[in-house]
TORKOL-4160 file (C-alpha; in steps of 0.2 Angstrom, whole numbers, padded with zeros to 4 digits, m for minus):
430
<pt num="1" X="m0046" Y="m0056" Z="0027"/>
<pt num="2" X="m0040" Y="m0041" Z="0037"/>
<pt num="3" X="m0045" Y="m0023" Z="0036"/>
<pt num="4" X="m0032" Y="m0015" Z="0025"/>
<pt num="5" X="m0029" Y="0003" Z="0029"/>
<pt num="6" X="m0019" Y="0017" Z="0021"/>
<pt num="7" X="m0008" Y="0027" Z="0033"/>
<pt num="8" X="m0003" Y="0042" Z="0024"/>
<pt num="9" X="m0021" Y="0047" Z="0027"/>
<pt num="10" X="m0028" Y="0048" Z="0045"/>
<pt num="11" X="m0036" Y="0033" Z="0052"/>
<pt num="12" X="m0047" Y="0034" Z="0067"/>
<pt num="13" X="m0053" Y="0020" Z="0079"/>
<pt num="14" X="m0067" Y="0022" Z="0091"/>
<pt num="15" X="m0067" Y="0013" Z="0108"/>
<pt num="16" X="m0085" Y="0012" Z="0114"/>
<pt num="17" X="m0090" Y="0008" Z="0132"/>
<pt num="18" X="m0107" Y="0008" Z="0142"/>
<pt num="19" X="m0098" Y="0016" Z="0157"/>
<pt num="20" X="m0088" Y="0031" Z="0161"/>
<pt num="21" X="m0069" Y="0031" Z="0165"/>
<pt num="22" X="m0054" Y="0030" Z="0155"/>
<pt num="23" X="m0050" Y="0022" Z="0139"/>
<pt num="24" X="m0033" Y="0014" Z="0138"/>
<pt num="25" X="m0026" Y="0005" Z="0123"/>
<pt num="26" X="m0009" Y="m0003" Z="0117"/>
<pt num="27" X="m0003" Y="m0003" Z="0099"/>
<pt num="28" X="0008" Y="m0017" Z="0093"/>
<pt num="29" X="0016" Y="m0014" Z="0075"/>
<pt num="30" X="0026" Y="m0028" Z="0067"/>
<pt num="31" X="0030" Y="m0038" Z="0051"/>
<pt num="32" X="0029" Y="m0057" Z="0050"/>
<pt num="33" X="0015" Y="m0069" Z="0056"/>
<pt num="34" X="0000" Y="m0062" Z="0064"/>
<pt num="35" X="0000" Y="m0065" Z="0083"/>
<pt num="36" X="0016" Y="m0076" Z="0082"/>
<pt num="37" X="0027" Y="m0061" Z="0078"/>
<pt num="38" X="0019" Y="m0049" Z="0090"/>
<pt num="39" X="0032" Y="m0040" Z="0100"/>
<pt num="40" X="0032" Y="m0042" Z="0119"/>
<pt num="41" X="0031" Y="m0024" Z="0122"/>
<pt num="42" X="0019" Y="m0012" Z="0113"/>
<pt num="43" X="0026" Y="0002" Z="0103"/>
<pt num="44" X="0013" Y="0014" Z="0110"/>
<pt num="45" X="0002" Y="0015" Z="0125"/>
<pt num="46" X="m0012" Y="0028" Z="0124"/>
<pt num="47" X="m0026" Y="0033" Z="0136"/>
<pt num="48" X="m0039" Y="0047" Z="0137"/>
<pt num="49" X="m0056" Y="0050" Z="0146"/>
<pt num="50" X="m0071" Y="0043" Z="0138"/>
<pt num="51" X="m0083" Y="0056" Z="0131"/>
<pt num="52" X="m0102" Y="0054" Z="0135"/>
<pt num="53" X="m0114" Y="0052" Z="0121"/>
<pt num="54" X="m0131" Y="0049" Z="0128"/>
<pt num="55" X="m0130" Y="0032" Z="0138"/>
<pt num="56" X="m0114" Y="0027" Z="0129"/>
<pt num="57" X="m0096" Y="0033" Z="0131"/>
<pt num="58" X="m0082" Y="0034" Z="0118"/>
<pt num="59" X="m0064" Y="0038" Z="0115"/>
<pt num="60" X="m0057" Y="0041" Z="0097"/>
<pt num="61" X="m0039" Y="0038" Z="0092"/>
<pt num="62" X="m0030" Y="0043" Z="0076"/>
<pt num="63" X="m0017" Y="0029" Z="0073"/>
<pt num="64" X="m0010" Y="0032" Z="0056"/>
<pt num="65" X="0004" Y="0044" Z="0060"/>
<pt num="66" X="0010" Y="0032" Z="0073"/>
<pt num="67" X="0011" Y="0017" Z="0061"/>
<pt num="68" X="0020" Y="0025" Z="0047"/>
<pt num="69" X="0037" Y="0025" Z="0056"/>
<pt num="70" X="0037" Y="0006" Z="0056"/>
<pt num="71" X="0033" Y="0004" Z="0037"/>
<pt num="72" X="0048" Y="0001" Z="0026"/>
<pt num="73" X="0047" Y="0010" Z="0009"/>
<pt num="74" X="0063" Y="0006" Z="0000"/>
<pt num="75" X="0066" Y="m0002" Z="m0017"/>
<pt num="76" X="0082" Y="m0009" Z="m0024"/>
<pt num="77" X="0075" Y="m0016" Z="m0040"/>
<pt num="78" X="0067" Y="m0031" Z="m0032"/>
<pt num="79" X="0048" Y="m0030" Z="m0029"/>
<pt num="80" X="0046" Y="m0036" Z="m0011"/>
<pt num="81" X="0039" Y="m0023" Z="0000"/>
<pt num="82" X="0026" Y="m0028" Z="0013"/>
<pt num="83" X="0013" Y="m0020" Z="0025"/>
<pt num="84" X="0013" Y="m0021" Z="0044"/>
<pt num="85" X="0002" Y="m0029" Z="0056"/>
<pt num="86" X="m0006" Y="m0017" Z="0068"/>
<pt num="87" X="m0014" Y="m0025" Z="0084"/>
<pt num="88" X="m0024" Y="m0015" Z="0096"/>
<pt num="89" X="m0026" Y="m0022" Z="0114"/>
<pt num="90" X="m0037" Y="m0014" Z="0127"/>
<pt num="91" X="m0052" Y="m0010" Z="0117"/>
<pt num="92" X="m0069" Y="m0012" Z="0126"/>
<pt num="93" X="m0078" Y="m0028" Z="0120"/>
<pt num="94" X="m0097" Y="m0026" Z="0118"/>
<pt num="95" X="m0099" Y="m0044" Z="0121"/>
<pt num="96" X="m0088" Y="m0059" Z="0126"/>
<pt num="97" X="m0091" Y="m0077" Z="0131"/>
<pt num="98" X="m0089" Y="m0095" Z="0125"/>
<pt num="99" X="m0096" Y="m0102" Z="0109"/>
<pt num="100" X="m0108" Y="m0117" Z="0110"/>
<pt num="101" X="m0108" Y="m0121" Z="0091"/>
<pt num="102" X="m0103" Y="m0114" Z="0074"/>
<pt num="103" X="m0121" Y="m0110" Z="0070"/>
<pt num="104" X="m0122" Y="m0125" Z="0057"/>
<pt num="105" X="m0106" Y="m0119" Z="0049"/>
<pt num="106" X="m0112" Y="m0101" Z="0046"/>
<pt num="107" X="m0103" Y="m0093" Z="0060"/>
<pt num="108" X="m0105" Y="m0094" Z="0079"/>
<pt num="109" X="m0119" Y="m0097" Z="0092"/>
<pt num="110" X="m0119" Y="m0094" Z="0111"/>
<pt num="111" X="m0134" Y="m0101" Z="0119"/>
<pt num="112" X="m0132" Y="m0090" Z="0134"/>
<pt num="113" X="m0133" Y="m0074" Z="0124"/>
<pt num="114" X="m0146" Y="m0062" Z="0116"/>
<pt num="115" X="m0136" Y="m0053" Z="0103"/>
<pt num="116" X="m0151" Y="m0043" Z="0096"/>
<pt num="117" X="m0149" Y="m0024" Z="0098"/>
<pt num="118" X="m0131" Y="m0026" Z="0104"/>
<pt num="119" X="m0121" Y="m0034" Z="0090"/>
<pt num="120" X="m0123" Y="m0027" Z="0073"/>
<pt num="121" X="m0118" Y="m0030" Z="0055"/>
<pt num="122" X="m0100" Y="m0026" Z="0052"/>
<pt num="123" X="m0095" Y="m0029" Z="0070"/>
<pt num="124" X="m0078" Y="m0038" Z="0073"/>
<pt num="125" X="m0078" Y="m0056" Z="0081"/>
<pt num="126" X="m0062" Y="m0062" Z="0088"/>
<pt num="127" X="m0059" Y="m0081" Z="0092"/>
<pt num="128" X="m0047" Y="m0079" Z="0106"/>
<pt num="129" X="m0045" Y="m0098" Z="0108"/>
<pt num="130" X="m0039" Y="m0101" Z="0090"/>
<pt num="131" X="m0033" Y="m0084" Z="0085"/>
<pt num="132" X="m0046" Y="m0082" Z="0071"/>
<pt num="133" X="m0058" Y="m0069" Z="0067"/>
<pt num="134" X="m0073" Y="m0064" Z="0056"/>
<pt num="135" X="m0085" Y="m0050" Z="0053"/>
<pt num="136" X="m0104" Y="m0050" Z="0057"/>
<pt num="137" X="m0113" Y="m0052" Z="0040"/>
<pt num="138" X="m0131" Y="m0046" Z="0046"/>
<pt num="139" X="m0139" Y="m0040" Z="0061"/>
<pt num="140" X="m0144" Y="m0055" Z="0072"/>
<pt num="141" X="m0162" Y="m0060" Z="0073"/>
<pt num="142" X="m0173" Y="m0055" Z="0088"/>
<pt num="143" X="m0169" Y="m0064" Z="0104"/>
<pt num="144" X="m0155" Y="m0074" Z="0095"/>
<pt num="145" X="m0138" Y="m0079" Z="0101"/>
<pt num="146" X="m0132" Y="m0084" Z="0084"/>
<pt num="147" X="m0122" Y="m0074" Z="0072"/>
<pt num="148" X="m0119" Y="m0076" Z="0053"/>
<pt num="149" X="m0101" Y="m0072" Z="0050"/>
<pt num="150" X="m0090" Y="m0068" Z="0034"/>
<pt num="151" X="m0073" Y="m0062" Z="0029"/>
<pt num="152" X="m0071" Y="m0043" Z="0025"/>
<pt num="153" X="m0073" Y="m0046" Z="0007"/>
<pt num="154" X="m0090" Y="m0054" Z="0008"/>
<pt num="155" X="m0085" Y="m0073" Z="0007"/>
<pt num="156" X="m0091" Y="m0086" Z="0019"/>
<pt num="157" X="m0080" Y="m0086" Z="0034"/>
<pt num="158" X="m0066" Y="m0098" Z="0036"/>
<pt num="159" X="m0065" Y="m0094" Z="0055"/>
<pt num="160" X="m0069" Y="m0109" Z="0066"/>
<pt num="161" X="m0080" Y="m0105" Z="0081"/>
<pt num="162" X="m0083" Y="m0122" Z="0089"/>
<pt num="163" X="m0090" Y="m0127" Z="0105"/>
<pt num="164" X="m0079" Y="m0120" Z="0119"/>
<pt num="165" X="m0070" Y="m0107" Z="0110"/>
<pt num="166" X="m0068" Y="m0091" Z="0119"/>
<pt num="167" X="m0074" Y="m0075" Z="0109"/>
<pt num="168" X="m0075" Y="m0056" Z="0110"/>
<pt num="169" X="m0085" Y="m0045" Z="0099"/>
<pt num="170" X="m0080" Y="m0027" Z="0096"/>
<pt num="171" X="m0087" Y="m0012" Z="0086"/>
<pt num="172" X="m0070" Y="m0010" Z="0077"/>
<pt num="173" X="m0057" Y="m0023" Z="0072"/>
<pt num="174" X="m0043" Y="m0026" Z="0085"/>
<pt num="175" X="m0030" Y="m0028" Z="0071"/>
<pt num="176" X="m0026" Y="m0021" Z="0054"/>
<pt num="177" X="m0015" Y="m0023" Z="0039"/>
<pt num="178" X="m0007" Y="m0006" Z="0036"/>
<pt num="179" X="0000" Y="0000" Z="0019"/>
<pt num="180" X="0010" Y="0016" Z="0015"/>
<pt num="181" X="m0004" Y="0022" Z="0004"/>
<pt num="182" X="m0017" Y="0037" Z="0005"/>
<pt num="183" X="m0035" Y="0041" Z="0002"/>
<pt num="184" X="m0042" Y="0055" Z="m0008"/>
<pt num="185" X="m0052" Y="0069" Z="0000"/>
<pt num="186" X="m0068" Y="0064" Z="m0010"/>
<pt num="187" X="m0067" Y="0046" Z="m0003"/>
<pt num="188" X="m0071" Y="0052" Z="0015"/>
<pt num="189" X="m0065" Y="0046" Z="0032"/>
<pt num="190" X="m0057" Y="0029" Z="0035"/>
<pt num="191" X="m0057" Y="0023" Z="0017"/>
<pt num="192" X="m0048" Y="0006" Z="0016"/>
<pt num="193" X="m0040" Y="m0002" Z="0001"/>
<pt num="194" X="m0056" Y="m0014" Z="0001"/>
<pt num="195" X="m0058" Y="m0027" Z="m0012"/>
<pt num="196" X="m0046" Y="m0022" Z="m0026"/>
<pt num="197" X="m0038" Y="m0037" Z="m0034"/>
<pt num="198" X="m0024" Y="m0026" Z="m0041"/>
<pt num="199" X="m0015" Y="m0013" Z="m0031"/>
<pt num="200" X="m0016" Y="0000" Z="m0045"/>
<pt num="201" X="m0028" Y="0013" Z="m0051"/>
<pt num="202" X="m0038" Y="0005" Z="m0065"/>
<pt num="203" X="m0035" Y="m0012" Z="m0073"/>
<pt num="204" X="m0023" Y="m0007" Z="m0087"/>
<pt num="205" X="m0004" Y="m0005" Z="m0088"/>
<pt num="206" X="0006" Y="0002" Z="m0102"/>
<pt num="207" X="0024" Y="m0003" Z="m0107"/>
<pt num="208" X="0036" Y="m0002" Z="m0122"/>
<pt num="209" X="0034" Y="m0017" Z="m0134"/>
<pt num="210" X="0051" Y="m0023" Z="m0129"/>
<pt num="211" X="0049" Y="m0022" Z="m0110"/>
<pt num="212" X="0041" Y="m0032" Z="m0096"/>
<pt num="213" X="0031" Y="m0023" Z="m0083"/>
<pt num="214" X="0027" Y="m0028" Z="m0065"/>
<pt num="215" X="0009" Y="m0030" Z="m0058"/>
<pt num="216" X="0005" Y="m0029" Z="m0040"/>
<pt num="217" X="m0008" Y="m0041" Z="m0033"/>
<pt num="218" X="m0018" Y="m0039" Z="m0017"/>
<pt num="219" X="m0016" Y="m0057" Z="m0011"/>
<pt num="220" X="m0024" Y="m0053" Z="0006"/>
<pt num="221" X="m0040" Y="m0050" Z="m0004"/>
<pt num="222" X="m0039" Y="m0065" Z="m0016"/>
<pt num="223" X="m0032" Y="m0079" Z="m0005"/>
<pt num="224" X="m0045" Y="m0084" Z="0009"/>
<pt num="225" X="m0036" Y="m0101" Z="0013"/>
<pt num="226" X="m0037" Y="m0111" Z="m0002"/>
<pt num="227" X="m0023" Y="m0102" Z="m0012"/>
<pt num="228" X="m0024" Y="m0092" Z="m0028"/>
<pt num="229" X="m0018" Y="m0094" Z="m0046"/>
<pt num="230" X="m0015" Y="m0083" Z="m0061"/>
<pt num="231" X="m0015" Y="m0086" Z="m0080"/>
<pt num="232" X="m0007" Y="m0076" Z="m0094"/>
<pt num="233" X="m0016" Y="m0073" Z="m0111"/>
<pt num="234" X="m0011" Y="m0066" Z="m0128"/>
<pt num="235" X="m0025" Y="m0060" Z="m0139"/>
<pt num="236" X="m0037" Y="m0069" Z="m0129"/>
<pt num="237" X="m0029" Y="m0085" Z="m0130"/>
<pt num="238" X="m0022" Y="m0094" Z="m0114"/>
<pt num="239" X="m0003" Y="m0095" Z="m0114"/>
<pt num="240" X="0004" Y="m0110" Z="m0104"/>
<pt num="241" X="m0004" Y="m0117" Z="m0089"/>
<pt num="242" X="m0011" Y="m0110" Z="m0073"/>
<pt num="243" X="0002" Y="m0103" Z="m0061"/>
<pt num="244" X="0001" Y="m0105" Z="m0042"/>
<pt num="245" X="0004" Y="m0090" Z="m0032"/>
<pt num="246" X="0012" Y="m0090" Z="m0015"/>
<pt num="247" X="0000" Y="m0094" Z="m0001"/>
<pt num="248" X="m0004" Y="m0079" Z="0010"/>
<pt num="249" X="m0006" Y="m0087" Z="0027"/>
<pt num="250" X="m0005" Y="m0073" Z="0039"/>
<pt num="251" X="0013" Y="m0067" Z="0035"/>
<pt num="252" X="0015" Y="m0049" Z="0029"/>
<pt num="253" X="0028" Y="m0055" Z="0017"/>
<pt num="254" X="0015" Y="m0063" Z="0006"/>
<pt num="255" X="0001" Y="m0050" Z="0007"/>
<pt num="256" X="0007" Y="m0041" Z="m0010"/>
<pt num="257" X="0013" Y="m0052" Z="m0024"/>
<pt num="258" X="0021" Y="m0044" Z="m0040"/>
<pt num="259" X="0018" Y="m0053" Z="m0056"/>
<pt num="260" X="0031" Y="m0050" Z="m0070"/>
<pt num="261" X="0022" Y="m0049" Z="m0087"/>
<pt num="262" X="0034" Y="m0052" Z="m0101"/>
<pt num="263" X="0032" Y="m0045" Z="m0119"/>
<pt num="264" X="0023" Y="m0062" Z="m0124"/>
<pt num="265" X="0007" Y="m0058" Z="m0114"/>
<pt num="266" X="m0006" Y="m0044" Z="m0114"/>
<pt num="267" X="m0018" Y="m0050" Z="m0101"/>
<pt num="268" X="m0017" Y="m0057" Z="m0083"/>
<pt num="269" X="m0031" Y="m0066" Z="m0074"/>
<pt num="270" X="m0031" Y="m0070" Z="m0056"/>
<pt num="271" X="m0042" Y="m0083" Z="m0047"/>
<pt num="272" X="m0046" Y="m0088" Z="m0030"/>
<pt num="273" X="m0042" Y="m0107" Z="m0027"/>
<pt num="274" X="m0034" Y="m0118" Z="m0040"/>
<pt num="275" X="m0044" Y="m0126" Z="m0053"/>
<pt num="276" X="m0039" Y="m0143" Z="m0046"/>
<pt num="277" X="m0051" Y="m0140" Z="m0032"/>
<pt num="278" X="m0065" Y="m0137" Z="m0044"/>
<pt num="279" X="m0070" Y="m0121" Z="m0036"/>
<pt num="280" X="m0059" Y="m0108" Z="m0045"/>
<pt num="281" X="m0066" Y="m0090" Z="m0045"/>
<pt num="282" X="m0060" Y="m0076" Z="m0057"/>
<pt num="283" X="m0057" Y="m0061" Z="m0046"/>
<pt num="284" X="m0048" Y="m0049" Z="m0058"/>
<pt num="285" X="m0042" Y="m0046" Z="m0075"/>
<pt num="286" X="m0027" Y="m0034" Z="m0079"/>
<pt num="287" X="m0023" Y="m0028" Z="m0097"/>
<pt num="288" X="m0006" Y="m0024" Z="m0103"/>
<pt num="289" X="m0005" Y="m0013" Z="m0118"/>
<pt num="290" X="0010" Y="m0007" Z="m0129"/>
<pt num="291" X="0015" Y="0011" Z="m0129"/>
<pt num="292" X="0019" Y="0020" Z="m0146"/>
<pt num="293" X="0036" Y="0017" Z="m0152"/>
<pt num="294" X="0048" Y="0031" Z="m0153"/>
<pt num="295" X="0067" Y="0034" Z="m0157"/>
<pt num="296" X="0071" Y="0037" Z="m0139"/>
<pt num="297" X="0076" Y="0024" Z="m0126"/>
<pt num="298" X="0062" Y="0021" Z="m0113"/>
<pt num="299" X="0065" Y="0025" Z="m0095"/>
<pt num="300" X="0056" Y="0015" Z="m0082"/>
<pt num="301" X="0050" Y="0025" Z="m0066"/>
<pt num="302" X="0045" Y="0015" Z="m0051"/>
<pt num="303" X="0036" Y="0023" Z="m0037"/>
<pt num="304" X="0025" Y="0020" Z="m0022"/>
<pt num="305" X="0007" Y="0023" Z="m0027"/>
<pt num="306" X="m0008" Y="0027" Z="m0017"/>
<pt num="307" X="m0011" Y="0009" Z="m0012"/>
<pt num="308" X="0006" Y="0007" Z="m0005"/>
<pt num="309" X="0013" Y="m0004" Z="m0019"/>
<pt num="310" X="0027" Y="m0001" Z="m0031"/>
<pt num="311" X="0021" Y="0003" Z="m0048"/>
<pt num="312" X="0030" Y="0005" Z="m0064"/>
<pt num="313" X="0027" Y="0020" Z="m0076"/>
<pt num="314" X="0037" Y="0021" Z="m0093"/>
<pt num="315" X="0042" Y="0037" Z="m0101"/>
<pt num="316" X="0046" Y="0033" Z="m0120"/>
<pt num="317" X="0049" Y="0051" Z="m0126"/>
<pt num="318" X="0064" Y="0063" Z="m0125"/>
<pt num="319" X="0076" Y="0062" Z="m0111"/>
<pt num="320" X="0087" Y="0077" Z="m0106"/>
<pt num="321" X="0100" Y="0076" Z="m0092"/>
<pt num="322" X="0107" Y="0092" Z="m0084"/>
<pt num="323" X="0117" Y="0097" Z="m0068"/>
<pt num="324" X="0116" Y="0112" Z="m0057"/>
<pt num="325" X="0132" Y="0116" Z="m0047"/>
<pt num="326" X="0133" Y="0127" Z="m0031"/>
<pt num="327" X="0148" Y="0132" Z="m0021"/>
<pt num="328" X="0156" Y="0147" Z="m0012"/>
<pt num="329" X="0171" Y="0158" Z="m0017"/>
<pt num="330" X="0183" Y="0170" Z="m0009"/>
<pt num="331" X="0195" Y="0183" Z="m0017"/>
<pt num="332" X="0213" Y="0181" Z="m0012"/>
<pt num="333" X="0227" Y="0194" Z="m0011"/>
<pt num="334" X="0241" Y="0185" Z="m0021"/>
<pt num="335" X="0254" Y="0199" Z="m0020"/>
<pt num="336" X="0271" Y="0195" Z="m0014"/>
<pt num="337" X="0276" Y="0211" Z="m0005"/>
<pt num="338" X="0295" Y="0206" Z="m0004"/>
<pt num="339" X="0296" Y="0207" Z="m0023"/>
<pt num="340" X="0281" Y="0217" Z="m0027"/>
<pt num="341" X="0275" Y="0204" Z="m0039"/>
<pt num="342" X="0261" Y="0191" Z="m0041"/>
<pt num="343" X="0260" Y="0174" Z="m0050"/>
<pt num="344" X="0248" Y="0176" Z="m0065"/>
<pt num="345" X="0245" Y="0158" Z="m0064"/>
<pt num="346" X="0238" Y="0158" Z="m0047"/>
<pt num="347" X="0219" Y="0160" Z="m0044"/>
<pt num="348" X="0213" Y="0177" Z="m0038"/>
<pt num="349" X="0196" Y="0170" Z="m0035"/>
<pt num="350" X="0196" Y="0153" Z="m0026"/>
<pt num="351" X="0181" Y="0141" Z="m0024"/>
<pt num="352" X="0176" Y="0129" Z="m0010"/>
<pt num="353" X="0162" Y="0118" Z="m0005"/>
<pt num="354" X="0157" Y="0114" Z="m0023"/>
<pt num="355" X="0143" Y="0102" Z="m0025"/>
<pt num="356" X="0132" Y="0096" Z="m0040"/>
<pt num="357" X="0114" Y="0090" Z="m0041"/>
<pt num="358" X="0110" Y="0081" Z="m0057"/>
<pt num="359" X="0092" Y="0082" Z="m0065"/>
<pt num="360" X="0083" Y="0073" Z="m0079"/>
<pt num="361" X="0068" Y="0078" Z="m0089"/>
<pt num="362" X="0057" Y="0064" Z="m0095"/>
<pt num="363" X="0043" Y="0064" Z="m0108"/>
<pt num="364" X="0030" Y="0051" Z="m0109"/>
<pt num="365" X="0028" Y="0052" Z="m0128"/>
<pt num="366" X="0010" Y="0051" Z="m0133"/>
<pt num="367" X="0000" Y="0041" Z="m0121"/>
<pt num="368" X="m0018" Y="0036" Z="m0116"/>
<pt num="369" X="m0028" Y="0046" Z="m0104"/>
<pt num="370" X="m0025" Y="0033" Z="m0091"/>
<pt num="371" X="m0009" Y="0041" Z="m0088"/>
<pt num="372" X="m0018" Y="0056" Z="m0079"/>
<pt num="373" X="m0021" Y="0046" Z="m0063"/>
<pt num="374" X="m0003" Y="0039" Z="m0063"/>
<pt num="375" X="0005" Y="0055" Z="m0066"/>
<pt num="376" X="m0004" Y="0062" Z="m0051"/>
<pt num="377" X="0001" Y="0048" Z="m0040"/>
<pt num="378" X="0019" Y="0049" Z="m0046"/>
<pt num="379" X="0019" Y="0068" Z="m0041"/>
<pt num="380" X="0011" Y="0064" Z="m0024"/>
<pt num="381" X="0023" Y="0049" Z="m0021"/>
<pt num="382" X="0036" Y="0051" Z="m0007"/>
<pt num="383" X="0047" Y="0037" Z="m0014"/>
<pt num="384" X="0052" Y="0037" Z="m0033"/>
<pt num="385" X="0066" Y="0029" Z="m0043"/>
<pt num="386" X="0070" Y="0028" Z="m0061"/>
<pt num="387" X="0081" Y="0016" Z="m0071"/>
<pt num="388" X="0092" Y="0025" Z="m0083"/>
<pt num="389" X="0105" Y="0016" Z="m0094"/>
<pt num="390" X="0101" Y="0000" Z="m0084"/>
<pt num="391" X="0106" Y="0008" Z="m0067"/>
<pt num="392" X="0093" Y="0011" Z="m0054"/>
<pt num="393" X="0093" Y="0029" Z="m0046"/>
<pt num="394" X="0083" Y="0036" Z="m0031"/>
<pt num="395" X="0074" Y="0052" Z="m0038"/>
<pt num="396" X="0062" Y="0065" Z="m0033"/>
<pt num="397" X="0049" Y="0074" Z="m0044"/>
<pt num="398" X="0054" Y="0092" Z="m0046"/>
<pt num="399" X="0038" Y="0096" Z="m0057"/>
<pt num="400" X="0025" Y="0102" Z="m0044"/>
<pt num="401" X="0011" Y="0108" Z="m0056"/>
<pt num="402" X="0004" Y="0098" Z="m0071"/>
<pt num="403" X="m0011" Y="0102" Z="m0082"/>
<pt num="404" X="m0021" Y="0086" Z="m0085"/>
<pt num="405" X="m0024" Y="0082" Z="m0103"/>
<pt num="406" X="m0038" Y="0074" Z="m0113"/>
<pt num="407" X="m0040" Y="0069" Z="m0131"/>
<pt num="408" X="m0056" Y="0079" Z="m0132"/>
<pt num="409" X="m0047" Y="0095" Z="m0127"/>
<pt num="410" X="m0029" Y="0092" Z="m0132"/>
<pt num="411" X="m0030" Y="0079" Z="m0146"/>
<pt num="412" X="m0014" Y="0071" Z="m0140"/>
<pt num="413" X="m0010" Y="0067" Z="m0123"/>
<pt num="414" X="0009" Y="0068" Z="m0117"/>
<pt num="415" X="0018" Y="0074" Z="m0101"/>
<pt num="416" X="0035" Y="0080" Z="m0097"/>
<pt num="417" X="0041" Y="0079" Z="m0079"/>
<pt num="418" X="0057" Y="0085" Z="m0071"/>
<pt num="419" X="0066" Y="0075" Z="m0058"/>
<pt num="420" X="0081" Y="0078" Z="m0047"/>
<pt num="421" X="0093" Y="0063" Z="m0043"/>
<pt num="422" X="0090" Y="0061" Z="m0025"/>
<pt num="423" X="0108" Y="0063" Z="m0020"/>
<pt num="424" X="0123" Y="0075" Z="m0022"/>
<pt num="425" X="0135" Y="0072" Z="m0036"/>
<pt num="426" X="0150" Y="0072" Z="m0025"/>
<pt num="427" X="0149" Y="0058" Z="m0013"/>
<pt num="428" X="0148" Y="0066" Z="0004"/>
<pt num="429" X="0140" Y="0054" Z="0016"/>
<pt num="430" X="0149" Y="0054" Z="0033"/>
């Protein structure tokens, strides 16, 4: 497991040292396989003097705004976006050495060390020999050179720290998975995606009864080495057999998986490890509910939500299209002085630089209060598309203010949102 950060909000790392001087770090940002796909040259090299804090020294870096330029947030109808690896070189290690054992399979031991008072719960341990890593589960015992380790989600570590493996221990991770999501002010500083199985707010999605919907799965959380699976249900009854998901490995392309839920199913359950291993663990259940039927054609809006995944939101109410045209004009003098006449079929007012911008107004129809969170995320999203008459269009929400509704206050919950097509009507790309 890696630390999954959301880079539309600031993210700070703290380099800690026991001596003064200058902190110097290099930031590598890449897609592909961890360590293997790391570029030969860092995208950023940063340095700043350490600030003294009692007997310790520290330097703080905000890295999120540097990372965003390297995350691709596009969509062509295929759900396949991925995060990026962010690797930090140059951080000061609080301890380093060579492991003498794996602490009876629970982590790591170094007989030459006393980790007590130096290493603490949550510290990051990097196996530099095997390119593996883990987190310290609990503070070490007094006068102990042994550590109990775990993955970020609390599972027993799969990291192997055998005799002779070189290691380094840091106050913060030396690499991250970065998603184009954001945190809320009320969540505080450095809020990560954490242990969500599904990259959506809540655990329920809504769709028209005749349409499928796509569910984004946080594979980095679910798969810890033994794979992952999922099952479809209808009315509480298993439909078909267990489906094997794509193994995560350390490739960013596999960190988010999108499950297409057809009209035959109303529930999806995801598991860590296949049933064939005899240790399957249920990690999440998502519920799919049908929207109220209307006489209007439904419109699917796809957008990057606050977890950096593409989410679908259906609008089943009235759809109204419009166009706004702009341009310039000038008044011509059409008189023919030789004959003192003018052509009455010739324009006196002439137009030029005409251009049009199409818009559409979508209505949700009557929906559940769950839509409140998704409408907010849609309005805050920087990348939005909608599918109209089977064609995918890039769009941008034009509605900038919305009053959230509840059944208690409003009896019926429905929303209307205006969108601009995110292009000019006359093709003018040069």
